[in-house]
Backbone bond lengths (Angstrom), bond angles and torsions (degrees), N, CA, C in turn:
res aa  C-N    CA-C-N  psi(-1)  N-CA   C-N-CA  omega(-1)  CA-C   N-CA-C  phi
1 M - - - 1.472 - - 1.535 109.91 -
2 A 1.332 115.50 127.56 1.459 118.92 -178.75 1.505 111.04 -71.29
3 I 1.330 115.50 143.00 1.440 121.26 -179.73 1.560 109.20 -96.14
4 N 1.307 113.71 132.38 1.485 118.04 177.27 1.507 111.12 -57.86
5 P 1.341 118.19 128.89 1.488 119.52 179.05 1.517 114.01 -53.45
6 A 1.354 116.12 -38.78 1.464 118.83 179.93 1.540 110.99 -64.58
7 T 1.367 116.43 -40.01 1.426 119.84 178.19 1.524 112.00 -67.08
8 A 1.336 115.36 -40.09 1.479 118.99 177.70 1.508 111.72 -62.27
9 H 1.366 114.40 -39.68 1.453 118.83 -179.60 1.535 111.15 -66.57
10 R 1.335 116.96 -38.61 1.455 120.30 177.91 1.542 110.75 -66.18
11 R 1.339 116.32 -41.26 1.464 119.12 177.06 1.524 111.25 -63.25
12 E 1.309 116.37 -40.32 1.484 118.58 178.30 1.514 111.61 -63.77
13 K 1.329 116.64 -39.25 1.457 119.36 179.41 1.516 111.16 -66.75
14 L 1.380 116.41 -41.43 1.441 120.98 179.16 1.542 111.17 -63.34
15 L 1.331 114.18 -39.30 1.484 117.72 178.28 1.506 111.18 -67.60
16 D 1.272 118.48 -40.52 1.484 121.51 177.61 1.517 109.70 -63.47
17 Y 1.335 116.64 -40.82 1.453 120.20 -179.46 1.556 111.53 -66.54
18 A 1.372 114.48 -39.68 1.451 118.03 -179.81 1.524 110.72 -67.78
19 V 1.295 118.72 -41.10 1.449 123.95 -179.54 1.546 109.45 -63.94
20 S 1.318 115.81 -48.33 1.464 120.22 -179.59 1.519 110.93 -62.49
21 T 1.329 116.83 -39.19 1.471 120.13 179.08 1.525 110.87 -64.84
22 L 1.346 116.15 -43.34 1.467 119.03 179.05 1.498 110.46 -64.53
23 L 1.325 118.21 -40.83 1.471 120.42 179.25 1.533 111.31 -63.23
24 S 1.337 115.17 -40.78 1.476 118.65 178.83 1.512 111.88 -64.83
25 C 1.335 116.47 -42.89 1.461 120.60 178.59 1.542 109.92 -65.19
26 G 1.345 115.76 -40.05 1.452 117.13 178.49 1.525 112.35 -63.47
27 L 1.324 116.52 -42.55 1.467 120.69 178.25 1.527 110.40 -62.31
28 L 1.349 117.09 -40.13 1.470 120.85 176.90 1.506 111.70 -59.56
29 V 1.335 115.81 -45.90 1.477 120.81 179.75 1.529 110.07 -60.30
30 V 1.321 117.60 -44.03 1.468 121.99 -179.01 1.546 109.66 -62.07
31 L 1.311 116.59 -43.97 1.459 119.39 -179.80 1.520 111.75 -63.94
32 I 1.338 115.81 -40.82 1.492 118.69 178.64 1.540 110.73 -65.39
33 V 1.327 116.71 -39.97 1.435 119.70 -179.81 1.544 110.28 -65.25
34 V 1.334 116.52 -44.56 1.472 118.80 178.00 1.525 109.96 -62.83
35 W 1.331 117.13 -41.83 1.468 122.82 177.36 1.529 110.21 -57.80
36 H 1.348 116.30 -44.40 1.472 121.92 -177.70 1.541 109.47 -66.11
37 V 1.320 116.71 -42.01 1.452 120.52 179.37 1.503 112.37 -62.77
38 I 1.338 117.28 -43.71 1.462 122.37 179.61 1.538 110.18 -61.82
39 T 1.316 117.08 -44.48 1.469 118.57 -178.11 1.524 112.36 -75.50
40 T 1.304 117.02 -34.46 1.494 121.51 179.69 1.539 110.62 -66.45
41 L 1.306 116.96 -40.46 1.476 120.55 -179.78 1.528 111.04 -83.03
42 S 1.333 117.74 2.67 1.492 121.36 177.62 1.517 112.41 58.59
43 L 1.341 115.63 34.01 1.451 119.34 176.83 1.512 110.35 -66.98
44 L 1.346 116.93 -28.20 1.462 122.49 174.82 1.505 108.26 -130.94
45 P 1.317 118.12 144.79 1.491 119.79 -179.49 1.536 110.52 -66.11
46 S 1.341 114.73 150.48 1.463 121.44 -176.09 1.514 113.65 -63.63
47 Y 1.364 117.45 -25.84 1.440 118.14 178.56 1.536 113.28 -75.83
48 L 1.315 114.62 -10.44 1.469 118.70 174.60 1.554 110.53 -97.40
49 I 1.296 116.63 -47.64 1.470 122.19 179.82 1.524 107.65 -129.82
50 P 1.338 117.86 108.29 1.483 118.94 176.73 1.526 111.24 -73.60
51 T 1.262 115.99 164.17 1.478 121.15 176.62 1.493 110.93 -71.15
52 P 1.333 117.80 153.93 1.485 118.83 176.00 1.524 112.72 -55.53
53 A 1.349 117.13 -34.91 1.466 120.43 -179.73 1.516 110.53 -65.62
54 A 1.355 116.28 -44.88 1.457 120.09 -179.91 1.525 110.91 -64.46
55 T 1.292 116.25 -37.50 1.505 120.83 177.60 1.514 110.14 -66.57
56 A 1.335 117.24 -43.93 1.474 120.32 178.38 1.518 110.82 -61.07
57 Q 1.340 117.26 -39.38 1.462 121.50 178.69 1.523 109.58 -63.22
58 A 1.339 117.98 -41.83 1.444 121.72 179.20 1.519 112.23 -64.82
59 I 1.341 115.29 -40.96 1.454 121.12 177.00 1.544 110.60 -62.09
60 W 1.321 115.98 -45.97 1.436 120.18 178.08 1.518 113.53 -62.39
61 R 1.339 115.21 -39.33 1.477 121.03 176.66 1.528 111.03 -59.02
62 D 1.341 115.02 -43.00 1.467 118.62 179.38 1.522 111.28 -70.70
63 L 1.343 114.69 -39.23 1.491 118.36 179.95 1.529 113.07 -59.52
64 T 1.308 115.06 -34.77 1.456 118.92 -177.40 1.512 114.95 -95.47
65 D 1.332 115.83 9.74 1.483 120.64 -178.30 1.515 108.72 -106.75
66 P 1.329 118.74 109.60 1.495 120.60 179.56 1.504 111.64 -61.34
67 Q 1.343 118.33 -32.34 1.476 120.77 179.09 1.512 110.61 -62.42
68 F 1.345 117.18 -36.34 1.451 119.89 179.23 1.530 110.67 -66.24
69 W 1.342 117.16 -41.71 1.457 121.72 179.80 1.526 111.99 -65.29
70 F 1.315 115.75 -53.03 1.476 119.90 -172.86 1.508 113.20 -86.45
71 G 1.362 118.64 -28.21 1.400 121.03 -177.90 1.497 114.63 -91.53
72 Q 1.355 116.16 -21.18 1.477 118.42 -173.11 1.547 110.44 -126.25
73 L 1.301 117.96 -63.66 1.474 119.72 -171.74 1.515 111.63 -63.37
74 F 1.337 117.22 -52.71 1.446 118.81 -178.29 1.521 113.76 -64.09
75 Q 1.342 116.42 -28.71 1.473 118.53 175.31 1.526 110.04 -65.45
76 T 1.317 118.08 -43.62 1.448 119.00 177.48 1.501 113.27 -67.52
77 L 1.337 116.02 -39.36 1.485 119.60 176.60 1.516 111.35 -61.45
78 Y 1.310 117.28 -38.46 1.477 121.81 176.88 1.504 111.04 -60.81
79 V 1.310 117.82 -45.08 1.482 122.55 179.92 1.520 108.89 -65.36
80 V 1.324 115.20 -42.66 1.506 118.08 -180.00 1.510 111.99 -61.74
81 L 1.324 118.04 -46.04 1.459 120.97 -175.57 1.556 109.99 -68.51
82 V 1.325 118.54 -43.94 1.434 119.87 -179.31 1.521 111.24 -67.56
83 G 1.337 117.65 -44.87 1.454 120.29 178.26 1.510 112.34 -62.30
84 F 1.328 115.84 -41.19 1.468 120.40 177.70 1.542 110.96 -63.44
85 A 1.318 117.31 -42.24 1.439 122.47 179.67 1.533 111.06 -61.19
86 I 1.335 115.66 -42.35 1.469 119.84 176.84 1.496 111.98 -62.55
87 A 1.335 116.11 -46.08 1.482 120.94 178.92 1.527 111.07 -62.83
88 A 1.349 116.89 -41.55 1.457 119.27 -178.51 1.513 111.54 -65.51
89 I 1.326 117.17 -45.04 1.482 121.52 179.82 1.525 109.27 -62.64
90 A 1.310 117.34 -46.77 1.446 120.81 -178.83 1.511 113.01 -63.79
91 G 1.345 115.45 -44.42 1.449 119.48 -179.15 1.527 113.11 -66.10
92 I 1.361 116.67 -40.96 1.440 120.03 -178.59 1.506 111.90 -70.87
93 L 1.348 116.83 -30.25 1.473 119.30 178.74 1.521 112.42 -81.57
94 I 1.315 117.05 -38.76 1.473 121.70 -177.63 1.566 111.18 -73.07
95 G 1.296 116.19 -38.99 1.473 121.40 -176.64 1.523 113.19 -51.98
96 P 1.345 118.95 -53.90 1.463 118.80 178.34 1.546 114.70 -61.39
97 L 1.315 116.09 -30.25 1.470 118.74 -179.59 1.516 111.19 -66.98
98 L 1.334 115.94 -30.57 1.474 120.27 -176.52 1.500 113.26 -75.64
99 I 1.349 117.44 -14.50 1.495 118.72 -178.96 1.522 110.66 -112.93
100 V 1.361 116.61 13.66 1.477 118.49 174.82 1.490 109.94 -55.85
101 H 1.334 115.87 -41.92 1.488 121.09 -179.01 1.504 107.32 -147.92
102 P 1.349 119.24 142.00 1.445 121.39 179.63 1.537 112.78 -55.53
103 L 1.331 117.50 -32.37 1.433 120.27 -179.74 1.535 111.52 -66.68
104 V 1.338 114.79 -36.96 1.486 118.64 177.27 1.544 109.25 -65.77
105 E 1.309 116.55 -44.20 1.479 118.36 -178.18 1.552 110.29 -63.67
106 R 1.338 116.34 -44.54 1.457 118.25 -179.67 1.521 112.72 -65.13
107 S 1.309 116.21 -29.20 1.453 120.59 -177.63 1.533 113.80 -82.77
108 V 1.324 116.67 -38.08 1.459 119.95 -172.46 1.531 112.47 -98.99
109 Y 1.327 117.94 -33.80 1.482 119.67 -175.34 1.520 113.12 -58.25
110 P 1.347 121.59 -39.38 1.475 119.13 176.50 1.564 112.93 -56.95
111 F 1.308 117.52 -33.32 1.445 118.38 177.93 1.543 110.62 -70.58
112 V 1.303 117.23 -35.30 1.467 120.54 175.71 1.513 110.33 -61.62
113 V 1.362 116.11 -45.92 1.462 121.61 178.89 1.505 110.52 -62.65
114 A 1.312 116.80 -45.21 1.485 119.69 -179.15 1.493 111.49 -63.37
115 F 1.362 116.45 -37.90 1.460 118.94 177.97 1.528 111.18 -65.82
116 Q 1.360 117.07 -38.18 1.442 120.05 178.75 1.543 110.95 -67.87
117 A 1.355 116.37 -32.80 1.466 119.43 -177.96 1.516 112.45 -67.49
118 M 1.326 117.16 -21.87 1.458 120.49 177.08 1.514 109.55 -65.91
119 P 1.331 120.38 125.23 1.476 122.46 178.91 1.520 109.57 -59.93
120 K 1.338 118.15 124.65 1.461 120.52 -178.15 1.523 111.97 -66.62
121 I 1.325 116.74 -29.83 1.467 119.62 177.33 1.519 110.73 -64.54
122 A 1.349 115.78 -35.82 1.445 118.31 178.09 1.514 112.08 -73.62
123 M 1.337 117.05 -27.41 1.459 121.12 178.71 1.547 111.31 -81.14
124 A 1.303 117.34 -21.99 1.445 120.10 -173.49 1.552 114.07 -60.45
125 P 1.335 118.97 -43.59 1.458 118.57 176.42 1.539 113.71 -57.17
126 L 1.319 115.32 -37.89 1.457 119.70 179.77 1.548 109.56 -67.55
127 I 1.321 116.54 -39.67 1.463 119.77 177.49 1.529 110.38 -63.43
128 L 1.327 116.32 -38.66 1.490 120.66 178.31 1.515 109.98 -64.42
129 V 1.319 117.38 -37.45 1.475 120.74 178.71 1.530 109.50 -65.77
130 W 1.337 117.01 -41.72 1.441 120.52 -178.89 1.512 113.99 -71.74
131 F 1.345 117.10 -42.30 1.449 121.34 -169.74 1.542 114.66 -114.98
132 G 1.318 117.13 -1.57 1.451 119.63 177.23 1.514 112.14 82.04
133 Y 1.339 116.64 -170.87 1.445 122.30 -175.80 1.519 113.83 -97.51
134 G 1.313 118.11 14.20 1.443 120.89 -179.70 1.512 112.78 -80.37
135 H 1.300 114.32 -165.55 1.477 120.74 -179.40 1.524 113.04 -68.09
136 T 1.326 117.95 -29.85 1.464 120.64 -175.66 1.527 110.08 -58.60
137 S 1.334 117.79 -46.39 1.454 120.17 -178.79 1.538 111.13 -65.07
138 K 1.324 117.83 -38.00 1.448 120.74 -179.48 1.526 109.47 -68.53
139 F 1.333 118.24 -39.73 1.466 121.19 175.92 1.514 110.99 -59.85
140 L 1.328 117.42 -43.13 1.439 121.89 -175.00 1.534 110.61 -68.63
141 I 1.355 116.77 -43.87 1.458 120.09 -178.59 1.559 108.73 -64.48
142 T 1.318 116.87 -41.60 1.459 120.16 178.39 1.513 110.84 -64.10
143 A 1.322 118.09 -43.43 1.461 121.51 179.35 1.515 112.06 -64.29
144 L 1.345 117.39 -39.05 1.442 120.31 178.97 1.516 112.50 -62.85
145 V 1.318 116.06 -39.42 1.465 119.71 179.74 1.537 111.24 -67.86
146 A 1.340 115.92 -36.42 1.449 120.26 -174.84 1.531 114.57 -89.82
147 F 1.317 118.13 -9.38 1.449 122.44 -169.65 1.551 111.68 -69.72
148 F 1.318 116.41 -49.75 1.471 120.56 -167.18 1.542 112.32 -61.84
149 P 1.343 122.00 -45.54 1.464 119.70 178.88 1.541 111.76 -56.81
150 I 1.300 116.84 -34.37 1.486 119.69 -178.03 1.514 109.32 -70.52
151 V 1.311 118.36 -51.91 1.466 121.02 -174.91 1.525 111.86 -64.07
152 V 1.335 117.11 -37.07 1.457 120.36 178.28 1.519 110.68 -65.20
153 N 1.348 117.05 -44.40 1.451 119.79 -179.63 1.515 111.44 -70.18
154 V 1.331 118.77 -35.20 1.432 120.74 175.36 1.534 111.08 -60.56
155 I 1.320 116.22 -44.99 1.499 120.22 179.53 1.517 110.87 -63.35
156 A 1.375 114.91 -46.24 1.490 118.27 -179.54 1.518 111.15 -63.16
157 G 1.321 116.28 -38.65 1.470 119.33 -179.25 1.523 111.95 -68.75
158 L 1.297 117.26 -42.65 1.446 121.04 -178.14 1.534 110.89 -66.75
159 K 1.325 115.92 -29.94 1.473 120.07 178.72 1.548 112.65 -83.71
160 S 1.329 116.84 -5.34 1.453 120.64 -174.82 1.555 112.31 -92.70
161 G 1.349 117.17 5.89 1.449 120.36 -177.58 1.488 111.37 -61.28
162 D 1.320 115.61 148.70 1.471 122.30 178.07 1.516 109.18 -62.20
163 E 1.314 117.17 119.31 1.454 122.21 -176.80 1.523 112.02 -64.02
164 R 1.311 116.89 -31.41 1.490 120.19 177.25 1.515 110.44 -65.98
165 Q 1.302 118.03 -40.32 1.456 120.34 177.11 1.534 110.20 -64.89
166 L 1.329 116.31 -41.62 1.467 118.55 178.89 1.501 111.52 -63.44
167 I 1.362 117.02 -39.75 1.454 119.30 179.68 1.557 109.74 -64.50
168 L 1.325 114.99 -40.12 1.469 118.65 177.44 1.523 111.54 -63.03
169 M 1.316 116.85 -42.20 1.481 119.52 179.05 1.506 111.28 -64.40
170 R 1.335 118.05 -37.38 1.465 120.79 177.07 1.529 109.94 -67.02
171 A 1.358 115.12 -38.42 1.465 116.84 179.47 1.513 112.46 -65.70
172 L 1.319 115.07 -28.23 1.468 120.84 177.23 1.526 111.26 -86.61
173 R 1.321 116.41 7.53 1.499 123.49 178.23 1.540 110.45 61.37
174 A 1.315 116.73 34.28 1.463 119.66 173.91 1.506 110.69 -72.20
175 G 1.337 115.12 138.90 1.467 120.24 179.46 1.506 112.99 -75.30
176 W 1.337 115.33 176.29 1.458 121.44 -179.49 1.508 112.11 -59.51
177 W 1.346 117.18 -42.59 1.454 120.24 -177.52 1.556 111.23 -67.67
178 T 1.350 115.77 -37.61 1.456 118.97 177.90 1.507 111.69 -65.31
179 R 1.345 115.67 -45.27 1.456 119.48 176.92 1.547 112.22 -60.92
180 M 1.334 114.44 -36.87 1.446 118.69 -179.34 1.545 110.72 -66.74
181 T 1.331 116.96 -47.90 1.507 119.61 -173.46 1.521 111.79 -80.51
182 R 1.337 118.65 -27.92 1.468 119.85 -176.19 1.536 113.36 -92.67
183 V 1.347 117.78 -25.38 1.445 119.73 -175.83 1.517 112.16 -120.44
184 R 1.331 115.41 -58.48 1.467 119.56 -169.43 1.527 112.26 -67.49
185 I 1.338 117.82 -49.28 1.465 119.13 -175.48 1.539 112.31 -66.69
186 P 1.381 120.27 -44.15 1.453 118.80 174.84 1.551 112.42 -56.08
187 N 1.319 117.69 -42.21 1.466 121.46 179.66 1.529 110.54 -69.82
188 A 1.311 117.71 -26.26 1.479 121.25 -175.48 1.510 112.00 -87.32
189 L 1.316 120.95 -13.61 1.483 121.94 -176.42 1.514 113.44 -54.68
190 P 1.340 122.22 -46.18 1.455 118.53 178.46 1.547 112.71 -59.84
191 Y 1.336 115.65 -38.10 1.462 118.13 177.48 1.513 111.84 -66.56
192 I 1.312 115.06 -42.98 1.486 119.00 -178.34 1.507 110.49 -61.05
193 F 1.325 117.04 -45.92 1.463 120.22 178.91 1.530 112.19 -66.04
194 A 1.317 116.00 -32.38 1.487 117.23 174.63 1.526 110.61 -64.85
195 G 1.330 116.57 -41.35 1.455 120.58 176.73 1.525 112.77 -63.20
196 L 1.325 114.72 -41.60 1.494 119.83 178.94 1.530 109.68 -65.70
197 D 1.316 116.81 -36.12 1.472 119.62 178.24 1.510 111.47 -62.92
198 I 1.315 116.17 -44.73 1.477 119.84 178.71 1.550 109.77 -67.11
199 A 1.331 114.91 -42.50 1.468 120.03 -173.26 1.513 111.75 -66.07
200 V 1.342 117.58 -35.91 1.483 119.08 -176.27 1.531 110.18 -66.56
201 V 1.308 117.00 -33.77 1.478 120.02 175.04 1.546 109.57 -70.86
202 F 1.304 115.92 -43.39 1.491 119.31 175.69 1.547 111.13 -58.19
203 A 1.326 115.24 -33.90 1.483 119.21 -179.20 1.530 111.26 -63.89
204 V 1.302 115.99 -35.84 1.479 119.69 176.77 1.546 109.25 -64.33
205 I 1.322 116.61 -43.10 1.454 120.85 177.65 1.531 110.66 -62.05
206 G 1.357 115.18 -45.83 1.462 118.54 -179.34 1.533 112.53 -63.50
207 A 1.314 117.36 -37.51 1.481 120.33 178.91 1.533 110.43 -64.26
208 V 1.299 117.45 -42.70 1.459 122.19 -179.26 1.560 109.08 -66.11
209 V 1.298 117.14 -43.45 1.467 120.28 177.40 1.499 110.25 -60.14
210 A 1.329 117.35 -44.71 1.492 120.75 177.67 1.515 110.98 -59.01
211 E 1.309 117.14 -41.77 1.460 120.45 -177.60 1.563 111.26 -74.06
212 F 1.315 116.08 -27.25 1.476 119.03 173.99 1.546 111.49 -56.94
213 L 1.340 115.60 -38.41 1.449 121.09 -167.06 1.512 113.68 -83.60
214 G 1.248 117.80 -3.02 1.468 117.86 179.11 1.481 113.27 147.04
215 S 1.330 118.25 78.18 1.448 121.66 177.62 1.531 108.59 -144.62
216 P 1.317 117.61 135.96 1.459 119.43 -179.01 1.541 113.03 -76.98
217 N 1.358 117.92 -12.37 1.431 120.37 -179.04 1.507 109.96 -146.05
218 G 1.308 116.55 173.64 1.442 121.01 -177.27 1.530 110.10 106.56
219 L 1.316 115.85 161.19 1.476 120.52 -177.80 1.535 111.33 -65.73
220 G 1.328 116.78 -32.36 1.457 120.09 179.40 1.499 111.30 -64.34
221 S 1.314 118.80 -45.08 1.446 122.04 177.28 1.534 110.36 -67.94
222 L 1.328 119.09 -31.71 1.462 121.64 177.47 1.531 110.92 -67.46
223 V 1.342 116.42 -34.38 1.469 118.04 175.58 1.534 110.07 -61.53
224 I 1.316 118.01 -44.00 1.473 120.81 178.93 1.509 110.38 -62.22
225 I 1.286 119.52 -42.79 1.474 122.94 -179.38 1.528 109.97 -63.26
226 R 1.340 117.26 -47.87 1.466 119.61 -175.45 1.523 110.26 -73.12
227 Q 1.330 118.17 -29.59 1.475 120.96 173.92 1.512 109.43 -64.02
228 T 1.353 117.50 -43.29 1.496 118.97 178.07 1.508 111.96 -62.72
229 N 1.338 116.84 -35.75 1.435 120.73 -178.98 1.546 113.68 -85.77
230 I 1.355 114.71 3.42 1.466 122.23 -177.80 1.544 109.75 52.73
231 D 1.325 115.36 42.70 1.482 121.50 176.58 1.519 107.78 -94.29
232 T 1.344 115.80 81.48 1.442 119.32 -177.89 1.528 113.35 -66.31
233 P 1.352 118.20 -43.10 1.483 115.10 176.59 1.556 111.74 -59.95
234 G 1.347 116.87 -34.91 1.445 120.52 178.45 1.546 110.31 -65.80
235 L 1.326 116.22 -37.59 1.466 119.70 177.80 1.514 110.77 -64.24
236 F 1.339 116.67 -42.66 1.437 121.16 177.36 1.530 111.12 -62.81
237 S 1.327 117.12 -36.00 1.448 122.31 176.95 1.532 110.04 -61.79
238 V 1.319 117.22 -45.49 1.484 121.45 179.55 1.540 108.82 -61.28
239 L 1.323 115.81 -44.89 1.467 119.02 179.18 1.499 111.72 -61.58
240 F 1.292 117.91 -36.22 1.460 123.25 177.04 1.542 109.40 -62.53
241 F 1.295 118.68 -45.30 1.455 120.95 -178.40 1.535 110.61 -71.06
242 L 1.306 118.04 -35.90 1.462 120.32 176.99 1.545 110.33 -64.98
243 A 1.360 114.73 -40.75 1.474 117.77 178.34 1.523 110.87 -66.07
244 A 1.367 114.92 -39.03 1.477 118.41 178.26 1.534 110.68 -64.92
245 M 1.327 117.09 -40.24 1.460 120.50 179.30 1.528 110.63 -63.28
246 G 1.334 116.70 -48.83 1.456 119.15 179.79 1.503 111.72 -62.31
247 S 1.332 118.68 -41.16 1.442 122.22 -178.83 1.554 110.48 -65.91
248 A 1.338 116.20 -41.96 1.474 118.71 -179.90 1.521 110.48 -63.58
249 L 1.332 118.19 -41.67 1.452 121.49 -179.59 1.543 109.79 -67.36
250 H 1.335 115.69 -37.99 1.491 121.15 177.06 1.521 110.20 -59.27
251 F 1.343 115.75 -48.51 1.482 119.11 -178.04 1.510 110.95 -68.38
252 L 1.326 118.16 -30.61 1.440 121.50 177.45 1.538 109.56 -65.20
253 I 1.317 116.16 -50.41 1.493 120.33 178.00 1.522 109.99 -59.53
254 T 1.330 116.59 -40.33 1.475 119.11 -179.69 1.509 112.34 -64.86
255 A 1.344 116.52 -37.52 1.462 120.42 178.60 1.548 111.14 -66.95
256 V 1.318 115.64 -41.38 1.459 119.91 177.69 1.541 109.91 -64.52
257 A 1.336 114.68 -44.41 1.471 118.47 179.44 1.542 110.84 -60.86
258 R 1.335 116.73 -40.82 1.466 119.25 -179.94 1.535 111.46 -62.24
259 K 1.346 115.59 -31.95 1.444 119.08 -179.36 1.536 112.56 -73.38
260 F 1.361 114.90 -37.79 1.448 118.45 -174.12 1.549 113.98 -96.66
261 T 1.298 116.85 -13.30 1.489 119.83 -179.91 1.529 110.83 -125.20
262 F 1.309 115.24 33.17 1.505 119.29 -177.95 1.524 110.14 -59.11
263 W 1.313 117.10 -34.98 1.483 120.50 -178.74 1.528 111.93 -62.80
264 S 1.372 113.95 -36.92 1.444 118.36 -179.77 1.528 111.72 -69.86
265 Q 1.325 115.23 -43.13 1.454 119.76 179.60 1.505 112.44 -64.66
266 G 1.381 114.62 -36.36 1.459 117.03 176.45 1.523 112.22 -64.56
267 A 1.362 117.20 -36.61 1.439 120.04 178.61 1.498 109.77 -68.91
268 D 1.344 118.22 -37.36 1.454 121.84 179.92 1.538 110.10 -65.92
269 T 1.351 116.88 -39.46 1.432 120.13 179.23 1.544 111.67 -65.78
270 R 1.329 115.52 -43.45 1.476 118.70 178.66 1.499 110.23 -64.14
271 A 1.311 118.41 -40.43 1.462 120.68 -179.36 1.521 110.49 -65.02
272 A 1.348 117.47 -38.04 1.451 121.05 -179.63 1.542 110.80 -66.24
273 K 1.367 115.64 -37.57 1.483 118.03 -179.35 1.483 111.03 -69.67
274 R 1.339 118.49 -28.89 1.474 119.51 178.01 1.516 110.73 -67.97
């Protein structure tokens, strides 16, 4: 009996997913075992590397603490999401403007690169002086960290349009906006989502940096508090939740990208099989 190609493809995807999941779980188990051996044999002092059990206890303590969720984790998540949204809107709007004409790109893009080259940690105190210690400064620091990957990928994606399609659109006397919406933006979507994927992880870093510099709440401020108290298991717990937050946002962006750029992924899969 012949197997439906769509069914075979689904089975292949499920098998790949199962194998990758098992490999990830196996790697995690190996890392925990190595971690346990190192701490059990006292190869490193406990104030540097806590035991897996002590770390698990700290994670459980935070999981069951409402103050941790509402006073720390959700505060950081709020800063991450707002800062990321600002960076995404700015990058997606500015990117097309830079390719309106080659002269505009050559004139403005060096300033964008120079701005990105400035260390954001060095700029953060200045932003705090300008906007104070409220949420506005944290939003801006987070957005600045996440902005550049988005705008670079937007520009690269918009310039990756099929030249034959563009020539055809010009032959049909299509305007700039029509060429942009019918050719450039659809071709740019995989690049844009790739930039968003990188930027959302950068946004987590930017939010923590902003909270380092003066915030009464958030995971960044909690890191400073637990470092002062030499609470190493607590520090590992915060790192665990930051990693979980970044991973969850990454998978969310990936799921959205898969929905809107399914045609691109299908082409990539077919090309790989050839």
